[in-house]
N, C-alpha and C positions, 0 to 999 in steps of 0.2 A: 490939181496936184500933179507935179511932173514925175516924181519918183515913187518908188514902192517901199522906201525905207522910212520908218517912223521912230520918233523919240517918244518914249513913254515915261512921264515923270510922276512924282508923288506916289510911288509904289511903297507898299509895306516892305520892310527889310526882310520879311519872311518869304516873299514871293520867289518862286523858282522859275527857271527857264521854261520848264514843262507847263506850269500853270499859266504863264503868260501866253505861251503858244496855244494852249487849249482855249483860252478866252478869245483870242483873235481868230482862231480857225472857224468860228461861226460865220465869218465874213469873207472867207476865201482861204486859199492855200497859204500857209505860213512857211516860208523857206528857212527862216532862222529867227530864233529869239535869244537875246543875250541880256540877262539882268546883271547889272554891275553890282557885285556883292558889297553890301554895307553902305551903299550910296543912295538908294531909294529911286533909282531910275534905270532904264534899260533901252535897248534898241531892238527893233523888229523889222524883218524884211518880208513883205508879202510878195506873192507871185506876179502881181501887176499893179500899176498905179490906181486902177479903178477899185480894186479890192481894198487897197490901203486907204483910199478916200472914204469908202463905205465904212470901214472899221473906225476911222477917225471921227466921222460924223456921229456914228452910233455910240461910241464909247467915251469920247471926250467929256469930262465932267461927271461921268458915271461912277458909282461907288463900287470899288473892288477891294474886298478885305478891309473895309472900314476907311478907305481913303478915296478921295475924288481924283480920278485919273486926269492927267494933263497930257494930251497927245498932240504932237505937231509933226510936220514933215521934218525928217532928220536933215540937218545941214552937213555938207561935207566937212570932214575934219581939217582944220587949218594946220599947215605945216608948223612944227615947233621951231622957234628961233634957236639958233645955236648960241648958247650963252657962254661958250668958251670952257665949259667943264670937260675935263678929259680924265 
Protein backbone atom coordinates (compact mmCIF):
# COMPACT_ATOMS: atom_id res chain seq x y z
CA UNK A 1 0.00 0.00 0.00
CA UNK A 2 1.46 3.36 -1.03
CA UNK A 3 -0.71 5.80 0.86
CA UNK A 4 -2.18 6.25 4.28
CA UNK A 5 -5.68 7.22 3.12
CA UNK A 6 -8.46 4.63 3.09
CA UNK A 7 -11.93 4.43 1.59
CA UNK A 8 -14.37 2.75 3.99
CA UNK A 9 -17.57 1.53 2.33
CA UNK A 10 -20.79 -0.19 3.39
CA UNK A 11 -21.08 1.84 6.59
CA UNK A 12 -24.30 2.10 8.51
CA UNK A 13 -25.77 5.57 7.98
CA UNK A 14 -25.70 6.06 11.76
CA UNK A 15 -21.88 5.80 12.04
CA UNK A 16 -20.14 8.99 13.19
CA UNK A 17 -16.64 10.31 12.48
CA UNK A 18 -15.72 9.59 16.11
CA UNK A 19 -16.90 5.95 15.96
CA UNK A 20 -14.95 5.35 12.76
CA UNK A 21 -11.84 6.94 14.26
CA UNK A 22 -12.18 4.82 17.40
CA UNK A 23 -12.51 1.58 15.39
CA UNK A 24 -9.38 2.26 13.31
CA UNK A 25 -7.28 3.64 16.19
CA UNK A 26 -6.67 0.05 17.33
CA UNK A 27 -4.26 -0.22 14.38
CA UNK A 28 -2.39 3.08 14.71
CA UNK A 29 -2.86 6.82 14.90
CA UNK A 30 -5.83 8.14 12.95
CA UNK A 31 -5.14 11.62 11.61
CA UNK A 32 -8.63 12.22 10.25
CA UNK A 33 -11.94 10.39 9.83
CA UNK A 34 -14.68 11.73 7.60
CA UNK A 35 -18.00 9.92 7.19
CA UNK A 36 -20.00 11.22 4.23
CA UNK A 37 -23.40 11.81 5.80
CA UNK A 38 -26.28 9.83 4.33
CA UNK A 39 -24.06 8.01 1.80
CA UNK A 40 -22.82 4.93 3.68
CA UNK A 41 -19.11 5.52 3.14
CA UNK A 42 -16.26 7.60 4.42
CA UNK A 43 -12.56 8.31 4.25
CA UNK A 44 -9.87 7.85 6.83
CA UNK A 45 -6.26 8.97 7.04
CA UNK A 46 -3.82 6.98 9.14
CA UNK A 47 -0.46 8.36 10.30
CA UNK A 48 1.50 6.09 7.93
CA UNK A 49 0.95 3.53 5.13
CA UNK A 50 1.94 0.59 7.34
CA UNK A 51 -0.85 1.32 9.84
CA UNK A 52 -3.31 1.83 6.99
CA UNK A 53 -2.41 -1.55 5.52
CA UNK A 54 -2.67 -3.23 8.94
CA UNK A 55 -6.12 -1.73 9.49
CA UNK A 56 -7.28 -2.68 5.99
CA UNK A 57 -6.20 -6.30 6.39
CA UNK A 58 -7.78 -6.60 9.84
CA UNK A 59 -11.08 -4.81 9.18
CA UNK A 60 -11.94 -5.45 5.51
CA UNK A 61 -15.03 -7.68 5.49
CA UNK A 62 -15.47 -7.43 9.26
CA UNK A 63 -18.84 -6.64 10.82
CA UNK A 64 -19.31 -3.10 12.17
CA UNK A 65 -22.77 -2.15 13.39
CA UNK A 66 -24.38 -4.94 11.36
CA UNK A 67 -22.59 -4.19 8.06
CA UNK A 68 -19.59 -5.91 6.44
CA UNK A 69 -17.00 -3.17 5.90
CA UNK A 70 -15.35 -2.72 2.50
CA UNK A 71 -11.96 -1.06 2.84
CA UNK A 72 -9.67 -0.03 0.01
CA UNK A 73 -6.84 2.40 -0.50
CA UNK A 74 -8.43 5.76 -1.34
CA UNK A 75 -7.88 6.89 -4.91
CA UNK A 76 -7.05 10.54 -5.58
CA UNK A 77 -10.11 12.59 -6.45
CA UNK A 78 -10.44 13.15 -10.18
CA UNK A 79 -10.79 16.76 -11.29
CA UNK A 80 -14.35 17.54 -12.25
CA UNK A 81 -15.05 18.44 -15.83
CA UNK A 82 -16.22 21.94 -16.49
CA UNK A 83 -19.69 21.40 -17.90
CA UNK A 84 -20.20 25.02 -18.79
CA UNK A 85 -22.59 25.79 -15.94
CA UNK A 86 -22.11 29.24 -14.51
